[in-house]
C-alpha positions in Angstrom: 0.0 0.0 0.0 1.4 3.3 -1.1 1.9 6.3 1.3 1.2 9.7 -0.3 2.4 11.8 2.6 3.4 15.1 1.2 1.7 18.4 0.3 2.6 20.7 -2.6 3.5 24.2 -1.1 5.5 27.0 -2.6 6.6 24.9 -5.6 7.9 22.0 -3.6 6.7 18.7 -2.1 6.8 19.1 1.7 6.2 17.0 4.7 3.0 17.7 6.7 3.3 19.3 10.2 0.9 16.7 11.6 0.9 12.9 11.8 -2.6 11.9 11.0 -3.3 9.8 7.8 -6.4 8.7 5.9 -6.8 5.3 4.3 -8.1 5.2 0.7 -10.3 2.3 -0.4 -10.6 1.1 -3.9 -14.4 1.0 -4.5 -14.1 -1.8 -7.1 -12.2 -4.3 -4.9 -13.0 -2.9 -1.4 -9.3 -3.1 -0.4 -7.1 -0.3 0.9 -4.6 0.9 -1.7 -3.0 4.0 -0.2 -2.7 6.4 2.7 -2.7 10.2 2.4 -1.8 12.7 5.1 -4.4 14.8 6.9 -3.2 18.4 7.3 -3.6 20.9 10.1 -4.4 24.5 10.3 -0.7 25.2 10.5 -0.2 23.5 7.1 -2.9 25.7 5.6 -1.2 28.8 7.1 2.1 27.8 5.5 0.3 27.4 2.1 -1.5 30.7 2.4 1.8 32.5 3.2 3.3 31.0 0.1 0.3 32.1 -2.0 0.4 35.6 -0.5 4.1 35.9 -1.3 3.6 34.9 -4.9 0.5 37.1 -5.5 2.2 40.5 -6.2 4.4 39.2 -8.9 1.9 36.8 -10.5 -1.0 39.3 -10.5 1.4 41.8 -12.3 2.1 39.4 -15.2 1.0 40.4 -18.7 -1.9 38.8 -20.3 0.4 37.2 -22.9 2.4 35.5 -20.1 -0.7 34.0 -18.5 -1.9 32.7 -21.9 1.5 31.1 -22.4 1.3 29.5 -19.0 -2.2 28.1 -19.7 -0.9 26.7 -23.0 1.9 24.9 -21.2 -0.6 23.5 -18.7 -2.7 22.2 -21.5 0.3 20.4 -23.1 1.5 19.0 -19.7 -2.1 17.9 -18.9 -2.4 16.1 -22.3 0.8 14.2 -21.6 -0.5 12.9 -18.2 -4.2 12.6 -19.0 -4.2 8.8 -18.8 -2.4 8.9 -15.4 -5.0 11.4 -14.1 -7.9 9.2 -15.3 -6.3 6.1 -13.7 -6.1 7.9 -10.4 -9.7 9.0 -10.5 -10.8 5.4 -11.3 -8.8 4.0 -8.5 -10.0 6.6 -6.0 -13.8 7.0 -6.6 -14.6 4.2 -9.1 -15.4 6.1 -12.3 -15.2 3.8 -15.3 -12.0 4.4 -17.2 -14.2 4.8 -20.3 -15.7 8.0 -18.8 -13.2 10.3 -20.4 -15.3 13.3 -19.6 -13.7 13.2 -16.2 -10.5 14.5 -17.8 -11.6 15.9 -21.2 -13.8 18.5 -19.5 -11.0 19.5 -17.2 -8.7 20.0 -20.2 -11.5 21.9 -21.9 -11.6 24.4 -19.0 -7.9 25.4 -19.5 -8.4 25.6 -23.2 -11.5 27.9 -22.8 -9.6 30.1 -20.3 -7.0 30.7 -23.1 -9.8 31.7 -25.6 -11.5 33.9 -23.0 -8.3 35.6 -21.9 -7.2 36.4 -25.4 -10.3 38.5 -25.9 -10.7 39.9 -22.4 -9.8 43.5 -21.6 -8.9 44.2 -17.9 -9.1 47.9 -18.4 -11.9 49.7 -20.3 -13.3 53.2 -20.7 -16.8 54.1 -19.7 -17.4 57.7 -20.6 -14.7 59.7 -18.7 -14.1 56.8 -16.3 -11.6 54.0 -16.4 -12.8 50.6 -15.2 -9.9 48.4 -14.2 -10.5 44.8 -13.2 -7.9 43.5 -10.8 -6.9 40.1 -9.5 -8.9 39.4 -6.3 -5.9 37.9 -4.4 -5.4 34.5 -2.7 -8.3 32.1 -3.4 -9.2 29.1 -1.3 -10.6 26.3 -3.5 -12.5 23.5 -1.9 -13.6 20.6 -4.2 -15.7 17.4 -3.9 -14.9 13.8 -4.8 -17.2 13.0 -7.6 -15.6 15.1 -10.4 -12.3 15.8 -8.7 -10.2 17.2 -11.5 -13.0 18.6 -13.7 -14.3 20.9 -11.0 -10.9 21.8 -9.7 -9.6 22.7 -13.2 -12.6 24.9 -13.8 -11.7 26.9 -10.7 -7.9 26.9 -11.4 -8.2 28.0 -15.0 -10.2 31.0 -14.1 -8.0 31.9 -11.1 -4.7 31.6 -13.2 -6.3 33.6 -16.1 -7.2 36.4 -13.6 -3.8 36.4 -12.0 -4.8 34.9 -8.6 -2.9 32.5 -6.5 -4.6 29.5 -4.8 -4.7 27.2 -1.9 -6.6 24.0 -2.7 -8.3 21.5 -0.5 -9.4 18.4 -2.5 -11.7 15.8 -1.0 -9.6 13.5 1.2 -11.2 10.6 -0.8 -9.7 11.9 -4.1 -6.4 13.4 -3.2 -4.1 11.3 -5.4 -5.6 12.7 -8.7 -4.9 16.2 -7.3 -1.3 15.1 -6.7 -1.0 14.1 -10.3 -2.4 17.5 -11.3 0.1 19.2 -9.1 2.9 17.3 -11.0 1.3 18.6 -14.3 1.4 22.2 -13.0 5.0 21.7 -11.8 5.9 20.4 -15.3 4.3 23.5 -16.8 6.7 25.7 -14.8 4.0 27.4 -12.8 5.7 30.0 -10.6 6.3 29.0 -7.0 3.5 29.7 -4.6 0.8 30.2 -7.3 -0.7 26.7 -6.6 -0.6 25.1 -3.2 -2.6 22.2 -1.9 -3.2 20.6 1.5 -5.1 17.3 2.0 -7.5 17.0 4.9 -11.1 16.9 6.1 -13.6 19.7 6.0 -13.8 20.6 9.7 -10.0 21.1 9.9 -8.7 22.1 6.5 -11.9 23.5 5.0 -12.5 25.6 8.1 -8.9 26.8 8.2 -9.2 28.0 4.6 -12.5 29.6 5.1 -11.6 31.6 8.2 -8.0 32.5 7.2 -7.7 36.3 7.2 -5.2 36.3 4.2 -7.6 34.4 1.9 -9.6 36.8 -0.2 -12.1 34.5 -1.8 -13.4 31.0 -1.1 -14.8 28.9 -4.0 -16.7 25.9 -2.6 -18.4 23.0 -4.4 -20.2 20.5 -2.2 -23.3 19.9 -0.1 -25.8 22.6 1.0 -25.1 21.7 4.7 -21.3 22.4 4.3 -22.0 25.4 2.1 -23.9 27.0 4.9 -21.0 26.4 7.3 -18.6 27.9 4.7 -20.7 31.1 4.3 -21.0 31.5 8.1 -17.3 31.0 8.7 -16.3 33.4 5.9 -18.7 36.2 7.0 -16.5 37.8 9.8 -13.7 38.5 7.4 -16.1 39.6 4.7 -14.3 37.6 2.0 -16.0 36.8 -1.2 -17.7 33.4 -1.3 -18.6 31.5 -4.5 -20.6 28.3 -4.1 -22.1 25.5 -6.2 -24.2 23.4 -3.9 -25.5 19.9 -4.5 -29.2 19.1 -4.9 -31.6 16.9 -6.8 -34.3 18.3 -9.1 -37.1 15.9 -9.9 -37.2 14.5 -13.4 -40.8 14.6 -14.6 -42.2 12.0 -17.0 -45.3 13.4 -18.6 -48.2 11.0 -19.3 -47.9 11.2 -23.1 -44.1 10.4 -23.0 -42.5 7.3 -24.3 -42.1 5.5 -21.0 -39.5 3.0 -22.2 -37.3 5.8 -23.7 -37.7 7.9 -20.5 -36.8 5.0 -18.3 -33.8 4.1 -20.4 -32.5 7.7 -20.3 -33.0 7.9 -16.5 -31.1 4.7 -15.9 -28.3 5.6 -18.3 -27.8 9.0 -16.7 -28.5 7.9 -13.2 -25.8 5.2 -13.3 -23.3 7.2 -15.2 -20.1 7.9 -13.3 -21.2 5.1 -11.0 -24.1 7.2 -9.8 -21.9 9.9 -8.3 -23.1 13.0 -10.1 -25.2 15.9 -8.8 -27.1 15.9 -12.1 -28.0 12.2 -12.0 -31.8 11.9 -12.4 -32.4 9.9 -9.3 -35.8 11.4 -8.4 -38.7 10.8 -10.8 -42.2 12.2 -10.8 -44.8 10.1 -12.8 -48.5 9.9 -13.1 -49.9 7.7 -10.3 -51.7 5.5 -12.8 -48.4 4.9 -14.7 -46.4 4.2 -11.6 -46.4 0.4 -11.7 -45.6 0.3 -15.4 -42.7 2.8 -15.0 -41.3 0.8 -12.0 -41.3 -2.4 -14.1 -39.5 -0.7 -16.9 -36.9 0.9 -14.6 -36.3 -2.4 -13.0 -35.7 -4.1 -16.3 -33.4 -1.4 -17.5 -31.4 -1.4 -14.3 -30.7 -5.1 -14.6 -29.1 -4.4 -18.0 -26.4 -2.2 -16.5 -23.0 -3.9 -16.5 -21.5 -4.7 -13.1 -17.8 -5.1 -13.8 -14.8 -3.6 -12.1 -14.4 0.0 -13.1 -10.8 -0.5 -14.0 -11.7 -3.2 -16.5 -15.0 -1.9 -17.7 -15.5 0.0 -20.9 -18.9 1.0 -19.8 -20.8 2.4 -16.8 -20.4 0.5 -13.6 -23.2 -0.1 -11.1 -23.2 2.4 -8.3 -22.3 1.8 -4.7 -21.0 3.8 -1.7 -17.5 5.2 -1.4 -17.6 4.8 2.3 -19.0 1.3 2.0 -18.1 0.3 -1.5 -19.9 -3.1 -1.2 -23.2 -1.8 -0.1 -26.3 -2.5 -2.2 -27.6 0.1 -4.6 -31.2 0.1 -5.4 -34.0 1.9 -7.3 -36.5 3.0 -4.7 -39.8 4.2 -5.8 -43.1 4.4 -3.9 -46.3 6.4 -3.3 -45.8 7.3 0.4 -42.5 5.8 1.2 -39.5 3.9 -0.2 -39.8 0.5 -1.9 -36.8 -1.5 -3.1 -37.6 -2.7 -6.7 -34.2 -4.1 -7.6 -31.1 -4.7 -5.6 -27.7 -4.9 -7.1 -25.6 -6.6 -4.5 -21.8 -6.9 -4.5 -22.1 -10.6 -5.3 -23.2 -9.5 -8.8 -20.0 -7.5 -9.3 -17.2 -9.7 -10.7 -13.8 -8.1 -10.5 
């Protein structure tokens, strides 16, 4: 079992100041495969100081310099894309065929180049000059389900704007972030522009959110945690940007093709092993059509391949990251929950 015990701070791999570790479980095999370090508030402070030192020079770079940097990141990312995807599959079970995990991340950096080329940081409005300046040090807190895509969306905008960052990835998907750190290092990102510390939300997330030298917090995660982030950031009046999870009901109208609707729901719901905020896992149907829809959903769910995500070329059946072998089921009912099909771990050959 590998030990990934270092953080990336000020352009170097450094030892953590604490001694706690977190065990990572492969969702496909249910076996531990690595340990990562859990940081402390002191580790965050060290990362923030590095980002603060780097900010004056990086925010002063010309637009052409940032475009060149983003282009180098794209090239370095492309060279390591397979390694990043392999890490994501190992950590959170996304099928290796789900190339959107990395292609959308790469697209974010490419789009930042396009946007930056046509963006003017200083414009005239009548007799006034409007100058858009870099915000400062940004704290980026990301979830486990799209670990590199969401982080790359945040990073590409921050780098284009001339901001420096301190990143807290989910402790469940820290290794893919480590590979991304290697990509940024290979792209010759200036020291201190990108820093990351692994740890849990109550410790590292809170230290980032409350730190007086962090100017903006960008958080993607649950509504519960988002409330805590907003409350913790309020005393320092720092900017807070949030994308909070939630499930909107998918409505099947009475005149719809029920088979097509069920097939679409199952395909989208099981994509990324069910770990997407946009997965259509809540469905509203006409009461008179309920039994028919349940039967169709059950039949479609049984068609989903249940192979190890590292071997599979298609979508894997969903389970839990904390309890990878737990059953996943479609639950539909009038007044409560009813299990209509159970996909147990015994049906998942590795």
